[in-house]
N, C-alpha and C positions, 0 to 999 in steps of 0.2 A: 172602261179603257184600259186596254192590256199595258204591262210596263212596256218599254222601249226596249227594244232588244241589245241584250249587256256586247262591252266589248270584249269580255270574256267568254264570250261564245264561240266555239270554234267549231270547225268538221273538216273532216279528212275522208280522200278514198282512193282504194287502189286501181281505180278504173285508169286506164293510160298509160300506166306504170310497167315496167318491166318486172317480173316477180322477184327477182333477188332484192331489188331497189325498195319494191311493195313490202317485201316483209322485213327489210331491216327500219323502215320508218315506221311500221307496226311497231316492233321491238323496241326501238327507240320513246317512241312515245309511252308504250306501256311502261318502259322503265321510268320515267319522268313523272308520270300522273299515276301509274294504279301501284306497280312494285318491280322489282327485276325479276324477270320470266323469261323461259325459254319456250319456243313455239315449234311444236312439230306437227306438221300441216300434212295431212293423210294423203291429199291428192296432191302430189309434187308438181303439177303441172299445172295446177287452176289454183293459185290464190287467190280469190277476191274480199274484201272487206270493206268496211267502212265504221267509222263513228262520230257521233255528235257529242260537244260537250258543253254546258250551260251552267254557271254560275249560279249557286241558291244560298245568297249569304256567305257563311262559312262553310257551307259543301258544295260538293262538284258533283252532277250529273252525269253519268257518263250512259249514250245509248249504242250500241255494240250489234252490227251485225257481221257473220264472220260464218266461216268453213268449218268441214268436219276437221277438229284439232286435238292436240293437249297441249294445256298451259301450265308450265310447271313454275312455280316461286321460287328463284335461286337466289334470293338473298341469305345472308348468313342469319342464325337467330338474334332476332332483336332487331333487326335490319330493314328498312322499307328502302334503302337504296337512295336513290335521288328523290323517289316521292317521298311524300310530306307523312307520318305514320299515324295510319286512319283505321278504322273500321269500317267494312265495306258492306252494305247492302247488295246482296247480287240477286236481284229478279229475273226470273225466266219467262220469258213471252214464248217462245217457241223452241224445240229441240230440250232435252234432257241433259243435266251439268253432273256428270260423275265423279264425284269430288272426294279425295282424301286431306284430310287435316288431323291435326293432335290424336292420332291413331285411330280415327275413324274414319270409315269408309261410308258413302251415304249418296243417293240422288237429290237431285233438286228437279220436281219437276215443271212441266210450265204451270204457271199461277203460282207456283210455291217462289219463298226467297229465303236467302238464309244470310246470319253473319258469319263474316271472317275479317281475321287482322291478318294484315300486310304488313306488319314484321314477322309473322311466322311462317314456316313452310307451308303451301297448300299445293294441291296438284286438281285441274278440271279439266278431265276429258268429254269431248263433246263428239259423238259419232256422226251425227248428220249437221248441216246447217244450222245455225242456231242465232234467234235474237236475245239479248238480254239487257236488261238495265243495269248500272253498277255507280252506286251511290256511294260517293268518299266522305267518311262523316270524322272529322276531328273526335280522338275520344273524350279531351275534355270537353267539347261541347255535349258528345252524346251521353255524358253522366250524367248532365241534367235532366234527363229524360228518362236514362236507366243508371241508375246508380251502380250497378256492377255489372260493364256489358259483357265481359269475359265469360260469365256463368251463360251467355246465352250462345256462346259462339258454336257453330258446324251442328243446330238444328234446325232443320229444315220445317219451315211453318206457310201454311197455306194462307194467299191473299184473295183468297175467293170465299171463305167460311166465316161464319161467325166474327170476332172484333179482328181478323184479317182483313175482311171484305173491303170495308171503308179505307183502311192503308192502301189496299190493290187498287181500289176505284181512284184516288188522287194519283198513283204511280202513273199510270194508263190515261189521266186526264193529263199530267204533267208532259207526259211522251207524245201526247198528240199537240200540245200546242203551248209549252208554257208562257212564250210571249205572249199570249193572249190572256193569263192570267188577269183576275181583276183585285190582287194583292201584291205588294212588294213581295221580291221573290226572300227576304228574309223571315218574313213572316209566314210564306209556305213551308219553310224549313221547319220554324216551330211547331206547323200545324202535321208535319212530319213527324217530329219526336214525339208529341203528344198519341198519335194513333200508334206510332211502334210501341209504346209502352201498351198500348189495348191489345194488339196482335200480338205481343208476347206473353201476356199474362203476366205481367211483371207484380211483384209484390214486394214492398220494403222486406227485406232480409234481416234477421237479427243479427246483431254486433257477431256472434259467435258462428253464425253459419257463414256468413259473409268472410270471416276470416278464415274457415275450414274450407271454403271453397278456393280462395288465393292461395293457399297454402298448396291444395291438389294441384292447380293449374302449374302451381310453381313447379310442384314435382315432374307433371306431365312435361314440361316445358326443357326440362332439365336432361331428361329421357331423350325427348325429340332432337337436341343439340349434340349432346356427349354417346351417342348409343353407339360410336365406334371405339369408345375405349371398352376396351375387357375387362378393366378394372370397376367399372361403374356398380354400384350394388344399392341396394336400399339401406343399409348401413353408412354408407358416405353420405348418399344426397340427405340422408335425417338428420346427421351430423349436421352439413351444410345448412341445414333448415331450422335447425336449433332445436329437434323434436326427436323422441325416441323413435326406433325402429318400427316398434308396434304401433304406434300413433300413426305413422305414416302409412302403414299397412290398412288400419283401420278407415284412415282419409279414402284411400283408394277403392275400398272395400262398399262403402258409402256409394260410390259412384259405379259400383257393379264390376269392376276391374281388380289388377293386382299392380305389383311391380315388375313382375319377369312376366306377365303378361305381355303390359305394355310396352316394356323392353323388347322382349322377343317380336313383337309385330313389328314394331319401327324397324328392329334391325332386318327381318325378313322383305318387309317393303323394300328397304333400300338395298339389298341383297338384289331383290327381283329388277328392280330398277336398273341396276348394273349389270345383270345377265343381257338383258335387251339394248342395251347402248352398244354401238359396234365401235365406238370408243373403247369400250374394255373388251374388246376381242381377244388382244393378247395375255389377258390376266387367266390363271388358272383360276377353277372353281375353288380351290383353297385359299388362294389369295382373296378373292372375293368373299369367303365367309371371313377371313382374318380382317378384312377392310369393313365389315359388317359388324364386326364386333365377335364374332363367336372364333373361339380358340381350337376347337375341336370343328374339322371338317365331317366327321360322321356325323356328330350330334346336330351340324348345321342342317345335312341333306334330310336328316330324319325328320326337324322341325318343318324345313322346306315341304320334304312331301305330305306331310300331316296338313300342313297350311294349304297347299294350293295342289293336293292332289296327282303333282308328279314331281319327277326330280329336278334340281336344277340344272342338270345336263340336258333333260329334254325342254326345259323352258328357254333354254338359250339356242335351243336347234329351232325354237319357232312353235312351239307346241302350247305354250302357255292358253290357257281357258280363254276364250270370249264373252266378259260378263254382257 
């Protein structure tokens, strides 16, 4: 016998609403449930979306259907806005989720899931209609199953192969009818936690490994939040972290990157966002370079062309490559 429908089960649809009202309701719900976001709908004349929300003990399962759009987390570093701080498990059923987070760009394909932190900047772009599950998990709860969840962020994982398959099967079963589940919902949440540990291939890291990973993520978060400061340097961040510059560089090298590489990538990503933003049309290319942390517009232009294959002016003119 299934558990009775919870009072926390809610749903919404844009059907019957004028587009501006529907978009405002969509954004307001997302800001209070997921994170503060900006939504850019690619077809301005046709916004249609719906969601269903289910309580699972301490977790919340969101089932989303939405049109082609870009969703950008707009909260300040370390802020989830009105939403509770959570780690999100985002599982794609239909449509590719092109994602940018923590200096990484990656695609979440149908049948894959990824862990995101709703207190950090991220952006998802969907070029077609899409359907996904967004599981909001308090970090304290998740750490019972994954003692270092941050180490697994921004890594797409298959929910159809190997140890991901049992987790994918449970997610699909819940979407098809959590009301008919034979166990109380908090127990289903515990099963999710255990299967997530299997699917991610989690193993208990040593204290040294865990500390190194935490330091590396602290450095990357500092870059993400302070990229516009032209004085941001590895020496400054190393001093704030209480480590040497050499140790900082070794930490990032262990992740296949460097301080300068991550800083320039973050600055160029922000610059490309501003160049494509109609609200920044009055800013000169030099102003955008400066606001992104570059003191030398010529150096900025050279890096931009090397990264994107075109000049900042061409990007602003609408010639950005379509990925």
